[in-house]
KETOR-127695 format. One record per residue (C-alpha): residue number from 1; residue in three letters; x, y, z. Coordinates in nm, 2 decimals. Layout:
BEGIN
   nuke   gudren        u        v        w
    NUM      ALA        X        Y        Z
...
REM end
This chain:
BEGIN
   nuke   gudren        u        v        w
      1      MET    -1.09    -1.30     0.54
      2      ALA    -1.20    -1.05     0.27
      3      LYS    -1.53    -0.87     0.30
      4      ILE    -1.72    -0.75    -0.01
      5      LYS    -2.07    -0.61    -0.03
      6      ALA    -2.33    -0.50    -0.28
      7      PHE    -2.41    -0.13    -0.32
      8      ARG    -2.65     0.10    -0.49
      9      ALA    -2.43     0.24    -0.78
     10      VAL    -2.48     0.58    -0.92
     11      ARG    -2.42     0.52    -1.28
     12      PRO    -2.50     0.64    -1.64
     13      LYS    -2.83     0.58    -1.81
     14      LYS    -2.77     0.31    -2.07
     15      GLU    -2.74     0.54    -2.37
     16      MET    -2.50     0.78    -2.19
     17      ALA    -2.24     0.53    -2.07
     18      SER    -1.99     0.59    -2.35
     19      LYS    -2.02     0.97    -2.32
     20      VAL    -1.96     0.97    -1.95
     21      ALA    -1.68     0.71    -1.91
     22      GLU    -1.33     0.84    -1.91
     23      LEU    -0.98     0.73    -1.83
     24      PRO    -0.86     0.77    -1.46
     25      TYR    -0.78     1.12    -1.35
     26      ASP    -0.41     1.05    -1.29
     27      VAL    -0.31     0.92    -1.64
     28      MET    -0.32     1.26    -1.81
     29      ASN    -0.21     1.62    -1.75
     30      PHE    -0.44     1.93    -1.74
     31      GLU    -0.40     2.01    -2.11
     32      GLU    -0.48     1.65    -2.21
     33      ALA    -0.78     1.63    -1.98
     34      LYS    -0.92     1.96    -2.11
     35      LYS    -0.89     1.85    -2.47
     36      MET    -1.04     1.51    -2.40
     37      ALA    -1.35     1.66    -2.24
     38      GLU    -1.38     1.94    -2.49
     39      GLY    -1.73     1.95    -2.64
     40      ASN    -1.86     1.68    -2.41
     41      PRO    -2.05     1.82    -2.11
     42      TYR    -2.11     1.46    -1.99
     43      SER    -1.74     1.36    -1.97
     44      PHE    -1.66     1.24    -1.62
     45      LEU    -1.34     1.45    -1.63
     46      HIS    -1.56     1.74    -1.53
     47      VAL    -1.59     1.56    -1.20
     48      ASP    -1.25     1.39    -1.16
     49      ARG    -1.05     1.68    -1.31
     50      ALA    -1.29     1.97    -1.23
     51      GLU    -1.01     2.23    -1.27
     52      ILE    -1.06     2.20    -1.65
     53      ASP    -1.38     2.40    -1.59
     54      LEU    -1.21     2.68    -1.40
     55      GLU    -0.97     2.95    -1.51
     56      ASP    -0.65     2.83    -1.66
     57      GLY    -0.37     2.82    -1.41
     58      THR    -0.60     2.73    -1.12
     59      ASP    -0.41     2.53    -0.86
     60      PRO    -0.55     2.18    -0.89
     61      TYR    -0.54     2.15    -0.51
     62      ASP    -0.74     2.47    -0.45
     63      LEU    -1.06     2.39    -0.25
     64      LYS    -1.27     2.55    -0.53
     65      VAL    -1.17     2.27    -0.75
     66      TYR    -1.33     2.02    -0.52
     67      GLU    -1.64     2.24    -0.48
     68      LYS    -1.67     2.25    -0.86
     69      ALA    -1.63     1.87    -0.88
     70      LYS    -1.92     1.83    -0.63
     71      ASN    -2.14     2.07    -0.83
     72      ASN    -2.06     1.89    -1.16
     73      LEU    -2.14     1.55    -1.01
     74      ASN    -2.47     1.68    -0.86
     75      ASN    -2.56     1.84    -1.20
     76      LEU    -2.51     1.51    -1.38
     77      ILE    -2.74     1.34    -1.12
     78      ASN    -3.00     1.62    -1.13
     79      GLU    -3.01     1.62    -1.51
     80      GLY    -3.07     1.24    -1.51
     81      VAL    -2.75     1.15    -1.68
     82      LEU    -2.64     0.96    -1.37
     83      VAL    -2.91     0.75    -1.18
     84      LYS    -2.88     0.57    -0.85
     85      ASP    -2.99     0.20    -0.86
     86      ASN    -3.30     0.13    -0.64
     87      LYS    -3.13    -0.17    -0.46
     88      PRO    -2.78    -0.29    -0.38
     89      ASN    -2.62    -0.49    -0.66
     90      ILE    -2.29    -0.64    -0.75
     91      TYR    -2.17    -0.56    -1.11
     92      VAL    -1.95    -0.72    -1.36
     93      TYR    -1.70    -0.51    -1.56
     94      ARG    -1.54    -0.69    -1.86
     95      GLN    -1.27    -0.54    -2.08
     96      ILE    -1.14    -0.67    -2.41
     97      MET    -0.81    -0.54    -2.54
     98      ASN    -0.64    -0.70    -2.85
     99      GLY    -0.86    -1.01    -2.80
    100      LYS    -0.76    -1.06    -2.44
    101      ILE    -1.04    -1.06    -2.19
    102      GLN    -1.04    -0.96    -1.82
    103      THR    -1.36    -0.98    -1.61
    104      GLY    -1.39    -0.81    -1.27
    105      ILE    -1.64    -0.79    -0.99
    106      VAL    -1.75    -0.44    -0.91
    107      CYS    -1.84    -0.41    -0.54
    108      CYS    -1.75    -0.24    -0.22
    109      THR    -1.46    -0.34     0.00
    110      SER    -1.41    -0.27     0.37
    111      ILE    -1.19     0.01     0.52
    112      ASP    -1.12    -0.23     0.81
    113      ASP    -0.98    -0.49     0.56
    114      TYR    -0.74    -0.22     0.44
    115      LEU    -0.64    -0.12     0.80
    116      ASN    -0.60    -0.49     0.90
    117      GLU    -0.40    -0.57     0.58
    118      VAL    -0.64    -0.81     0.43
    119      ILE    -0.63    -0.57     0.14
    120      LYS    -0.26    -0.56     0.07
    121      LYS    -0.05    -0.28    -0.08
    122      HIS     0.28    -0.28    -0.28
    123      GLU     0.35     0.09    -0.31
    124      PHE     0.41     0.39    -0.09
    125      THR     0.18     0.69    -0.13
    126      ARG     0.26     1.06    -0.15
    127      GLU     0.10     1.28     0.11
    128      ASP     0.00     1.56    -0.14
    129      LYS    -0.16     1.31    -0.38
    130      GLU    -0.34     1.14    -0.09
    131      ARG    -0.47     1.47     0.04
    132      ASP    -0.60     1.56    -0.30
    133      ARG    -0.81     1.25    -0.32
    134      VAL    -0.93     1.29     0.05
    135      ASN    -1.07     1.63    -0.04
    136      HIS    -1.22     1.50    -0.36
    137      VAL    -1.40     1.21    -0.19
    138      ASP    -1.51     1.42     0.10
    139      TYR    -1.65     1.71    -0.11
    140      CYS    -1.82     1.48    -0.36
    141      ASN    -1.94     1.25    -0.08
    142      ALA    -1.85     0.96    -0.31
    143      ASN    -1.58     0.73    -0.44
    144      THR    -1.58     0.84    -0.80
    145      GLY    -1.31     0.61    -0.93
    146      PRO    -1.28     0.24    -0.86
    147      ILE    -0.97     0.08    -0.71
    148      PHE    -0.82    -0.18    -0.94
    149      MET    -0.77    -0.50    -0.72
    150      THR    -0.68    -0.86    -0.78
    151      TYR    -0.73    -1.19    -0.60
    152      ARG    -0.61    -1.55    -0.66
    153      ASN    -0.82    -1.72    -0.91
    154      ASN    -1.13    -1.90    -0.77
    155      ASP    -1.32    -2.15    -0.98
    156      GLU    -1.64    -2.11    -0.78
    157      ILE    -1.64    -1.74    -0.84
    158      ASN    -1.58    -1.79    -1.21
    159      ILE    -1.88    -2.02    -1.24
    160      ILE    -2.11    -1.75    -1.09
    161      ILE    -1.97    -1.48    -1.31
    162      GLU    -2.01    -1.70    -1.62
    163      LYS    -2.37    -1.76    -1.53
    164      GLU    -2.45    -1.40    -1.46
    165      THR    -2.30    -1.28    -1.79
    166      GLN    -2.51    -1.49    -2.03
    167      GLY    -2.77    -1.23    -2.10
    168      GLU    -2.77    -0.89    -2.26
    169      PRO    -2.52    -0.65    -2.10
    170      GLU    -2.62    -0.33    -1.94
    171      TYR    -2.34    -0.14    -2.13
    172      LYS    -2.13    -0.23    -2.42
    173      PHE    -1.91     0.02    -2.61
    174      THR    -1.57     0.06    -2.76
    175      THR    -1.35     0.36    -2.67
    176      GLU    -1.11     0.55    -2.90
    177      ASP    -0.82     0.33    -2.79
    178      GLY    -0.99     0.02    -2.93
    179      ILE    -1.08    -0.13    -2.59
    180      THR    -1.43    -0.28    -2.55
    181      HIS    -1.61    -0.22    -2.22
    182      ILE    -1.90    -0.44    -2.11
    183      VAL    -2.10    -0.42    -1.79
    184      PHE    -2.35    -0.66    -1.64
    185      VAL    -2.57    -0.61    -1.33
    186      ILE    -2.60    -0.89    -1.08
    187      GLU    -2.94    -0.84    -0.92
    188      ASN    -3.00    -1.20    -0.81
    189      GLU    -2.99    -1.20    -0.43
    190      ALA    -2.87    -1.57    -0.42
    191      SER    -2.57    -1.49    -0.65
    192      ILE    -2.49    -1.18    -0.45
    193      GLU    -2.49    -1.36    -0.12
    194      ARG    -2.29    -1.65    -0.26
    195      LEU    -2.02    -1.41    -0.39
    196      GLU    -2.00    -1.24    -0.06
    197      ASN    -1.96    -1.57     0.12
    198      LEU    -1.70    -1.69    -0.12
    199      PHE    -1.48    -1.39    -0.06
    200      GLU    -1.50    -1.45     0.31
    201      GLY    -1.30    -1.76     0.23
    202      ILE    -1.03    -1.56     0.05
    203      GLU    -0.74    -1.47     0.27
    204      SER    -0.61    -1.16     0.08
    205      ILE    -0.69    -0.92    -0.20
    206      TYR    -0.43    -0.70    -0.35
    207      ILE    -0.43    -0.34    -0.48
    208      ALA    -0.30    -0.35    -0.84
    209      ASP    -0.35     0.01    -0.92
    210      GLY    -0.50     0.31    -0.73
    211      HIS    -0.31     0.32    -0.40
    212      HIS    -0.38     0.69    -0.35
    213      ARG    -0.75     0.65    -0.41
    214      ALA    -0.76     0.36    -0.17
    215      ALA    -0.57     0.54     0.10
    216      ALA    -0.79     0.85     0.06
    217      ALA    -1.11     0.65     0.08
    218      VAL    -1.00     0.48     0.40
    219      LYS    -0.90     0.81     0.55
    220      VAL    -1.24     0.97     0.48
    221      GLY    -1.42     0.66     0.61
    222      CYS    -1.22     0.68     0.93
    223      MET    -1.28     1.05     0.97
    224      ARG    -1.65     1.00     0.94
    225      ARG    -1.67     0.70     1.16
    226      ASN    -1.47     0.88     1.43
    227      ALA    -1.70     1.19     1.40
    228      VAL    -2.03     1.00     1.40
    229      LYS    -1.93     0.71     1.63
    230      GLU    -2.14     0.47     1.43
    231      GLN    -2.03     0.16     1.25
    232      ASN    -2.15    -0.05     0.95
    233      LYS    -2.22     0.27     0.76
    234      GLU    -2.17     0.32     0.38
    235      TYR    -1.86     0.54     0.44
    236      GLU    -1.69     0.24     0.59
    237      TYR    -1.67     0.08     0.24
    238      PHE    -1.51     0.19    -0.08
    239      LEU    -1.54     0.12    -0.45
    240      ALA    -1.33    -0.16    -0.61
    241      VAL    -1.31    -0.38    -0.92
    242      LEU    -1.17    -0.72    -0.83
    243      PHE    -1.01    -0.93    -1.11
    244      PRO    -0.87    -1.29    -1.08
    245      ASP    -0.49    -1.28    -1.10
    246      GLU    -0.47    -1.51    -1.40
    247      GLN    -0.65    -1.26    -1.63
    248      LEU    -0.44    -0.96    -1.56
    249      ASN    -0.16    -0.83    -1.78
    250      ILE     0.12    -0.61    -1.65
    251      PHE     0.31    -0.42    -1.91
    252      ASP     0.68    -0.33    -1.90
    253      TYR     0.76     0.01    -1.75
    254      ASN     1.06     0.14    -1.93
    255      ARG     1.31     0.41    -1.84
    256      VAL     1.48     0.70    -2.02
    257      VAL     1.76     0.91    -1.88
    258      LYS     1.88     1.26    -1.98
    259      ASP     2.26     1.21    -1.96
    260      LEU     2.54     0.98    -1.87
    261      ASN     2.63     1.16    -1.54
    262      GLY     2.94     1.32    -1.69
    263      LEU     3.08     0.99    -1.84
    264      THR     3.19     0.93    -2.19
    265      LYS     3.02     0.64    -2.38
    266      ASP     3.33     0.42    -2.33
    267      GLU     3.36     0.51    -1.96
    268      TYR     2.99     0.43    -1.91
    269      LEU     3.00     0.10    -2.09
    270      LYS     3.31    -0.01    -1.89
    271      LYS     3.14     0.07    -1.56
    272      ILE     2.82    -0.12    -1.64
    273      SER     3.02    -0.42    -1.76
    274      GLU     3.11    -0.48    -1.40
    275      LYS     2.76    -0.59    -1.31
    276      PHE     2.61    -0.67    -1.65
    277      GLU     2.71    -0.89    -1.95
    278      ILE     2.69    -0.66    -2.26
    279      GLU     2.60    -0.77    -2.61
    280      LYS     2.57    -0.53    -2.90
    281      LEU     2.26    -0.59    -3.12
    282      ASP     2.16    -0.51    -3.47
    283      LYS     1.79    -0.48    -3.38
    284      LYS     1.57    -0.33    -3.10
    285      LEU     1.52    -0.55    -2.79
    286      LYS     1.20    -0.61    -2.59
    287      PRO     1.33    -0.84    -2.32
    288      CYS     1.16    -1.18    -2.30
    289      GLU     1.32    -1.32    -1.98
    290      ILE     1.39    -1.19    -1.63
    291      HIS     1.72    -1.01    -1.54
    292      THR     1.76    -0.90    -1.91
    293      PHE     1.74    -0.54    -2.03
    294      GLY     1.75    -0.36    -2.36
    295      MET     1.96    -0.05    -2.38
    296      TYR     1.94     0.21    -2.65
    297      LEU     2.24     0.44    -2.67
    298      GLU     2.36     0.66    -2.95
    299      ASN     2.14     0.49    -3.21
    300      GLU     2.25     0.14    -3.11
    301      TRP     2.08    -0.13    -2.91
    302      TYR     2.25    -0.35    -2.65
    303      LYS     2.14    -0.65    -2.45
    304      LEU     2.23    -0.63    -2.08
    305      LYS     2.21    -0.94    -1.86
    306      ALA     2.26    -0.91    -1.48
    307      LYS     2.57    -1.11    -1.37
    308      SER     2.54    -1.36    -1.09
    309      GLY     2.60    -1.21    -0.76
    310      SER     2.48    -0.86    -0.86
    311      PHE     2.16    -0.90    -0.66
    312      LYS     2.01    -1.11    -0.38
    313      GLU     1.82    -1.38    -0.55
    314      ASN     1.62    -1.48    -0.24
    315      ASP     1.50    -1.12    -0.18
    316      VAL     1.16    -1.06    -0.34
    317      VAL     1.23    -0.68    -0.38
    318      ALA     1.60    -0.69    -0.46
    319      SER     1.55    -0.96    -0.73
    320      LEU     1.30    -0.75    -0.92
    321      ASP     1.43    -0.63    -1.26
    322      VAL     1.35    -0.27    -1.17
    323      SER     1.55    -0.31    -0.85
    324      ILE     1.85    -0.47    -1.03
    325      LEU     1.86    -0.18    -1.28
    326      GLN     1.82     0.08    -1.01
    327      ASP     2.07    -0.07    -0.76
    328      ASN     2.34    -0.16    -1.01
    329      LEU     2.32     0.11    -1.28
    330      LEU     2.08     0.40    -1.23
    331      ALA     2.20     0.49    -0.88
    332      PRO     2.57     0.40    -0.87
    333      ILE     2.66     0.49    -1.23
    334      LEU     2.41     0.75    -1.35
    335      GLY     2.36     0.91    -1.01
    336      ILE     1.98     0.87    -0.99
    337      HIS     1.93     0.79    -0.63
    338      ASP     1.56     0.88    -0.60
    339      PRO     1.37     0.81    -0.92
    340      ARG     1.06     0.95    -0.76
    341      THR     1.20     1.30    -0.77
    342      ASP     1.50     1.31    -1.00
    343      LYS     1.41     1.51    -1.31
    344      ARG     1.69     1.34    -1.52
    345      ILE     1.48     1.02    -1.54
    346      ASP     1.14     0.96    -1.70
    347      PHE     0.92     0.65    -1.74
    348      VAL     0.75     0.51    -2.05
    349      GLY     0.46     0.27    -2.02
    350      GLY     0.51    -0.04    -2.24
    351      ILE     0.18     0.02    -2.41
    352      ARG     0.36     0.29    -2.61
    353      GLY     0.60     0.03    -2.76
    354      ILE     0.98     0.01    -2.79
    355      GLU     0.97     0.27    -3.07
    356      GLU     0.88     0.53    -2.82
    357      LEU     1.21     0.47    -2.64
    358      GLU     1.40     0.54    -2.96
    359      ARG     1.19     0.85    -3.02
    360      ARG     1.26     0.99    -2.67
    361      VAL     1.63     0.94    -2.72
    362      GLU     1.62     1.10    -3.06
    363      LYS     1.43     1.40    -2.90
    364      GLY     1.70     1.47    -2.65
    365      MET     1.72     1.19    -2.38
    366      LYS     2.06     1.01    -2.38
    367      VAL     1.99     0.65    -2.30
    368      ALA     1.68     0.43    -2.27
    369      PHE     1.62     0.09    -2.11
    370      SER     1.35    -0.16    -2.21
    371      MET     1.24    -0.38    -1.92
    372      TYR     1.09    -0.73    -1.87
    373      PRO     0.75    -0.68    -1.70
    374      THR     0.70    -0.74    -1.33
    375      THR     0.46    -1.03    -1.28
    376      ILE     0.14    -1.06    -1.08
    377      SER     0.31    -1.34    -0.87
    378      GLU     0.60    -1.10    -0.78
    379      LEU     0.35    -0.83    -0.69
    380      MET     0.16    -1.07    -0.46
    381      ALA     0.48    -1.20    -0.30
    382      ILE     0.60    -0.86    -0.21
    383      ALA     0.26    -0.75    -0.07
    384      ASP     0.24    -1.07     0.13
    385      GLU     0.57    -0.99     0.30
    386      GLY     0.45    -0.63     0.37
    387      LYS     0.72    -0.48     0.15
    388      VAL     0.69    -0.23    -0.13
    389      MET     0.81    -0.22    -0.49
    390      PRO     1.04     0.05    -0.63
    391      PRO     0.87     0.34    -0.80
    392      LYS     0.72     0.28    -1.15
    393      SER     0.74    -0.10    -1.12
    394      THR     0.40    -0.19    -1.28
    395      TRP     0.19    -0.06    -1.57
    396      PHE    -0.15    -0.22    -1.60
    397      GLU    -0.36    -0.21    -1.92
    398      PRO    -0.64    -0.17    -2.00
    399      LYS    -0.72     0.11    -1.76
    400      LEU    -1.06     0.11    -1.58
    401      ARG    -1.29     0.38    -1.70
    402      SER    -1.42     0.62    -1.43
    403      GLY    -1.78     0.73    -1.42
    404      LEU    -1.94     0.39    -1.49
    405      PHE    -1.99     0.33    -1.12
    406      ILE    -2.00     0.58    -0.83
    407      HIS    -2.03     0.48    -0.47
    408      THR    -2.20     0.74    -0.25
    409      LEU    -2.10     0.75     0.12
    410      ASP    -2.45     0.77     0.26
REM end
């Protein structure tokens, strides 16, 4: 059963929230991060991407980057920009994008739930990225970015959240991308206890986004527990925002490829016709059903539909659209066997629109594929079976802003 708990958040003063809050560290490169934080000494990118405050060309994994992150975090606290609450609370984080609302519970989750697979994963992590966040958490002595998690909708939890969000919010601001961020503080002890008890009746919670941050938080917690030999300490918990599954929205995660692997257009179309039905279109295609793909090639759009027998329908991973495209086209025809490392393929989040695929092809890529989004139910089914999705299977929007809640490890 899942364990959540209240915590004393380090968070911005009310009037500083919009200046501090930033996108997650891993959705931008160095140049973008530096530009985003330019002229704003309160930007949380000074903590999460501290290399922007060091000499250009600094290795982002250099230990002085983590030392700088620690100093920048402490400076924000010492200057009173960030303040630690005087008692443990649970918080509510609501986001509104294009009129769609998602409301999550901000709390701490247990490293033991992660180790015992009550908290379920659907992605592999990379050792270098994991080590980066281990150093960041350890040096800062804090979880600085929340893990995006989900659970199966629970009406009793919804009733409590509805009750606790009737008053004036602690924060409310709209970011440059048009997303509104609203935060409430649940201080009522009875509501906190009830939420903790309700989650004890929930069998599983699922990581939606933030696998590297979660793995790093757990590693740091285990390191400290093994060193101190004490349990039930703050470092045995890590920061999360938990959303009911029915509110979440997964966008398509599209693909662009640099070349046809030495094939002519006609040769390529003939090969893919073995596993896909092909229909030439007179308009762009954003797929609206599973096992259907849009393909943009030489200024023309095609509809591809996977033929019966081209995949295992009773296999939760093999039947994913990202798997079907990878197993029947990208690997055997275009020669892209490891999409994690092959530099001939790139990925485009659906938030950018189908037009971005056309633009990327016009700028030098050879072919683009528009995808039908993976669903939350597919994500949960795969995690329940202890399996993992292919790379770049999910793109969640809106992104959680970092800097609104920090969980210190002592």
